N, C-alpha and C positions, 0 to 999 in steps of 0.2 A: 787350217783348223775351222771346222764348221761351227756355225752359230748354234746355240742351244735351242731346243724346241720352244721354250718359253723364256722371255727376257723380262727384266724389271719393267721396261717400257710397256710391254703387253699387259702386265698386271695393273700398272697405273692407268692405262687407257681403258681397261675393262672395269676397274673398281675405284679409280682415283676420285671421281666426283662424289660417289657415295661416302667414301672414307673422309673426304674433306668436309662434307656436310655433318657427318657424325662427330668429327673432331673440331668443329668450328670453335674458334677462340683458344684453341690449345696448340695451334701450329703457327709458327712465325711466318712473316712475309717472305723471308729468304728461303725457308723450306718450301713454301708454295711456289716460288719462282723456279726452284730446282725441279720440283715435280712437273711443272708445266714444260720446262725445257726438255726433260726426259720424255714426256708424252709426245712432244713435237718432233723429237729426234728421228731421223730417217723416215719422214713422212712427206707428203706433198706440201704440207704447211711450210716447209723450209726450202721447197723447190727441189730440183734434181736434174738429171740429164738422161738422155736416151742413147743407148748404144745399139747399132744395127750392123749385123754381119753383111758385108758387101757380096758375099758368095751366095748365101742361102736366105738372106733377109730376116734372119732370126733377130728379134728385137727384145731388149730388156731395159727396164727403167731402174735407175739407181738414185735413191733419194739422198739428199744432203744430210750430213750429220750435224748435230748441235754443237759439236766440238768440245763437249764436256770432257775433262781430263786432259785436254791439250794445253792447259795453262797451269803453271805451278801454283798460282794463288787463287784459282777458281773464278777469276773475273768473268770468264766467258759464260759460266753457268748461271750467273746472276743477271745477265743482260736480257 
């Protein structure tokens, strides 16, 4: 299944800072932490790995996930 053209993380990265400024004092620390984790998910901020084809040398970079949704109690999202 292909990823959608626009993801929540894309919206947060593009508009999150302005939204946080506009809503300062009305957003909990836990909500801010989750937004930050989503913004960093699958970016260089969390590191990644390079895969290279040995035949044609095609190279692709895969960034690490924030692992949100991998824990039943949400503990990873708040770290």
